[in-house]
C-alpha positions in Angstrom: 4.7 17.6 -13.2 2.0 19.0 -10.9 -1.5 19.0 -12.3 -4.3 21.5 -11.7 -6.5 20.6 -8.7 -10.2 20.3 -9.4 -12.8 20.5 -6.6 -12.7 17.5 -4.4 -15.0 14.7 -5.6 -18.5 15.5 -4.1 -18.9 11.9 -2.8 -15.7 12.3 -0.7 -16.6 15.8 0.4 -19.9 14.5 1.6 -18.2 11.6 3.4 -15.8 14.0 5.2 -18.8 16.2 6.1 -20.6 13.3 7.7 -17.5 12.3 9.6 -17.1 15.8 11.0 -20.8 15.9 12.0 -20.6 12.5 13.6 -18.2 13.8 16.3 -15.9 10.9 15.8 -12.3 12.1 16.1 -9.6 11.6 13.5 -8.1 8.1 13.3 -4.9 8.9 15.2 -6.2 11.6 17.5 -5.5 11.1 21.2 -5.8 7.3 21.2 -3.7 4.3 21.6 -3.2 1.7 18.9 -6.3 -0.4 20.0 -8.5 2.7 20.3 -7.4 4.0 16.9 -8.0 0.5 15.3 -11.5 0.2 16.7 -12.3 3.8 15.6 -11.1 2.9 12.1 -13.3 -0.1 11.9 -16.3 2.0 13.0 -15.5 4.7 10.4 -15.2 2.2 7.6 -18.5 0.6 8.5 -20.3 3.9 8.7 -18.8 5.9 5.9 -17.0 3.8 3.3 -17.9 0.1 3.5 -16.2 -2.6 1.5 -17.4 -2.7 -2.1 -19.1 -5.9 -3.3 -16.6 -7.6 -5.6 -16.4 -11.0 -7.1 -13.3 -12.9 -6.1 -11.5 -16.2 -6.5 -10.4 -18.5 -3.6 -9.2 -16.9 -0.5 -6.8 -18.8 1.8 -5.3 -18.1 5.2 -1.6 -18.9 5.8 0.8 -18.6 8.6 4.6 -18.4 8.2 7.5 -18.0 10.5 8.1 -14.3 11.0 11.0 -12.3 12.5 11.7 -12.6 16.2 10.3 -16.2 16.2 6.7 -14.9 15.8 4.1 -16.3 13.5 3.1 -14.0 10.6 -0.4 -14.2 9.2 -1.1 -13.9 5.5 -4.2 -13.9 3.4 -3.9 -15.2 -0.2 -6.4 -13.8 -2.7 -6.5 -15.6 -6.0 -8.0 -14.5 -9.3 -11.5 -15.7 -10.3 -12.0 -19.3 -11.4 -10.7 -19.9 -14.9 -8.2 -17.1 -14.9 -4.5 -18.2 -15.2 -2.4 -16.3 -12.7 -0.2 -13.6 -14.1 2.1 -13.1 -11.2 2.6 -13.2 -7.4 2.0 -9.8 -5.8 2.8 -9.2 -2.2 0.5 -6.4 -0.8 1.0 -4.3 2.3 -2.1 -2.5 3.7 -2.1 1.2 4.7 -3.1 2.8 8.0 -0.3 5.0 9.2 1.6 2.0 10.6 -1.0 2.0 13.4 -4.4 0.8 12.0 -5.5 -1.4 9.2 -5.6 -5.2 8.8 -6.3 -8.0 6.4 -10.1 -7.3 6.5 -9.8 -3.6 6.0 -7.9 -4.0 2.7 -9.2 -7.3 1.4 -11.2 -5.5 -1.3 -8.0 -3.9 -2.5 -6.5 -7.4 -3.0 -9.7 -8.6 -4.7 -9.7 -5.8 -7.2 -6.0 -6.2 -8.0 -6.4 -10.0 -8.4 -9.6 -9.6 -10.5 -8.2 -7.0 -12.9 -4.5 -8.0 -13.1 -4.7 -11.7 -12.7 -2.1 -11.7 -9.9 -2.3 -13.9 -6.9 -2.2 -11.4 -4.1 -0.5 -12.2 -0.8 -1.7 -9.8 1.9 0.6 -9.4 5.0 -0.7 -8.9 8.5 2.4 -7.0 9.7 2.9 -5.9 13.3 1.6 -2.4 14.1 2.8 0.5 16.2 2.9 1.7 18.9 3.2 -1.9 20.3 5.7 -2.7 17.6 7.5 0.4 16.3 9.9 0.6 13.4 11.5 -1.6 12.1 9.1 -4.5 13.1 6.5 -3.9 10.3 9.2 -3.5 7.7 10.9 -6.7 8.8 7.5 -8.6 8.6 6.9 -7.3 5.1 10.4 -8.3 3.9 10.0 -11.8 5.5 6.7 -12.3 3.7 8.2 -11.2 0.4 11.1 -13.6 0.7 8.6 -16.4 1.5 6.4 -15.5 -1.4 9.3 -15.4 -3.8 10.4 -18.9 -2.7 6.8 -20.2 -2.9 5.9 -18.8 -6.3 5.3 -22.2 -7.8 2.3 -22.6 -5.4 1.2 -19.0 -5.8 1.3 -17.2 -9.1 3.5 -19.6 -10.9 7.2 -20.3 -10.8 7.8 -18.7 -14.1 5.6 -15.7 -13.4 6.8 -12.4 -12.2 7.0 -11.2 -8.5 5.5 -7.8 -7.8 5.0 -5.6 -4.7 2.2 -3.3 -3.8 0.8 -1.1 -1.0 -1.1 2.0 -0.1 0.1 4.9 2.1 2.1 3.3 4.9 1.9 0.0 2.9 3.3 1.8 -0.1 6.2 2.9 2.1 6.9 -0.7 2.9 6.6 -1.8 -0.7 9.1 0.8 -1.8 11.5 -0.1 1.0 11.2 -3.8 0.4 11.8 -3.2 -3.3 15.1 -1.7 -2.4 16.0 -4.8 -0.3 15.1 -7.1 -3.2 17.2 -5.1 -5.5 20.2 -5.4 -3.2 19.6 -9.1 -2.7 19.3 -9.8 -6.4 15.6 -10.8 -6.2 13.8 -9.7 -9.4 10.7 -7.6 -8.9 8.7 -6.8 -12.0 6.8 -3.8 -10.8 5.8 -1.8 -7.7 2.2 -0.6 -7.4 2.5 2.3 -5.0 -0.8 4.0 -4.0 -0.2 7.4 -2.5 2.9 6.1 -0.7 4.7 7.8 2.2 8.3 7.9 0.9 10.2 10.5 3.0 9.3 10.5 6.7 11.9 13.2 7.3 9.9 15.6 5.1 6.9 16.8 7.0 5.4 13.8 8.9 2.3 13.7 11.1 3.9 14.2 14.6 1.4 12.0 16.4 1.8 9.1 14.0 5.6 9.4 14.0 5.7 9.4 17.8 4.0 6.0 17.7 5.9 4.5 14.7 9.4 5.9 15.5 9.5 6.7 19.2 13.3 6.8 19.6 16.1 8.5 17.7 13.6 9.8 15.2 15.9 12.3 13.4 18.3 9.5 12.5 15.7 6.8 11.8 13.6 9.0 9.5 16.6 9.2 7.2 17.1 5.4 7.2 16.0 4.1 3.7 14.0 1.4 5.3 11.8 4.1 6.8 12.2 6.7 4.0 12.9 5.0 0.7 13.2 8.3 -1.0 16.5 8.8 0.9 18.0 5.7 -0.9 19.9 5.4 -4.1 17.0 4.4 -6.4 19.0 3.2 -9.4 18.1 -0.3 -10.5 14.9 -0.5 -8.4 11.8 -2.2 -9.9 9.6 -0.1 -12.2 6.9 1.9 -10.4 3.2 2.5 -11.0 2.1 5.3 -8.7 -1.3 6.9 -8.1 -2.1 10.0 -6.2 -4.4 13.0 -6.2 -3.6 16.7 -5.5 -6.0 16.8 -2.5 -3.7 14.3 -0.8 -1.4 15.5 2.0 1.3 13.3 0.4 0.9 14.8 -3.0 4.2 16.8 -3.0 6.0 13.8 -1.4 4.8 11.7 -4.3 5.8 14.2 -6.9 9.3 14.5 -5.3 9.6 10.7 -5.2 8.6 10.5 -8.9 11.2 13.0 -9.8 13.9 11.0 -8.0 12.8 7.8 -9.7 13.0 9.4 -13.1 16.4 10.9 -12.3 17.6 7.4 -11.3 16.4 6.0 -14.6 13.6 4.0 -13.1 10.6 3.3 -15.4 7.6 5.2 -13.9 3.8 5.4 -14.7 2.5 8.3 -12.6 -1.3 8.7 -12.5 -2.6 11.9 -11.0 -6.4 12.2 -10.3 -7.4 15.8 -10.0 -10.6 15.3 -7.8 -9.1 12.7 -5.4 -7.5 12.7 -2.0 -5.6 10.3 0.3 -7.1 6.9 0.6 -9.1 6.9 -2.6 -8.6 3.2 -3.3 -10.7 2.6 -0.1 -13.6 4.7 -1.3 -14.6 2.8 -4.4 -18.0 1.8 -3.0 -19.1 5.4 -2.5 -17.3 7.3 -5.4 -17.3 6.6 -9.1 -14.2 8.7 -9.5 -12.4 6.5 -7.0 -13.6 3.3 -8.6 -12.4 4.5 -12.0 -9.0 5.5 -10.7 -8.6 2.1 -9.0 -9.5 0.3 -12.2 -7.1 2.3 -14.2 -4.2 1.6 -11.9 -5.1 -2.1 -11.9 -5.1 -2.0 -15.7 -1.7 -0.4 -15.6 -0.5 -3.2 -13.4 -2.0 -5.9 -15.7 -0.1 -4.4 -18.7 3.1 -4.2 -16.7 2.8 -7.9 -15.6 2.0 -9.0 -19.1 5.1 -7.2 -20.5 7.2 -8.7 -17.7 6.0 -12.3 -18.1 
């Protein structure tokens, strides 16, 4: 059910005003992958820096990825003294073009701190250099590895979970389908404003980079648009979105499809927030509160699944 939209959080509105006044173009506007990535790094440093969070041990790992390429991971553990509750594989957002392990490390820290999960971040390949399905294949490979390595991660008897924001939420939902079909138990999906139906109303510039060929067919592939799949039997979902988000209607439609398929769903709607709010916790109390609530939902779901 759609909620009433309240005015955009003033802290976010001020950030957007400063961005516009800076003259820096939008992230994907008229640039290649490297140009967009450098622009994203500058915008984060200028307008929404990484929040200062406590954290447990952080480790780098490299595993064999698809196409005989090495796949980099970053493993973020809960603070010292906390018994891990689960292994959660996390896929960062960024429109399949920008984002990296550094840009979303604070997401993993918050999730690990609040839920107790050991978070495995995935440095998947980015478009346009590596269009669909390269990123999806990397995320699936990392999930299969994490599932096999749970004894060294969150515990052999502890649940496996998936998470991601925006494009990363798209990967999490698609990988959850693959896990269902392969008989790999996933306790819960944490989907932060995910893109679930690329055939709906996608950003043309982003889609040209991510799906440069045969777009009409590929956008209906469940690996690209998980909302196009039969969702029955997929792992329970925790989803967070705000009505100022350009993916708001997409998320509500996906929520309806999940419910119709009998999938357990916790849908959190935040009336003052927009796309990307999990990244804005250092500048916005509303964003920080929303992120904490979603992580608490995750903690409860993992406790129930244990």
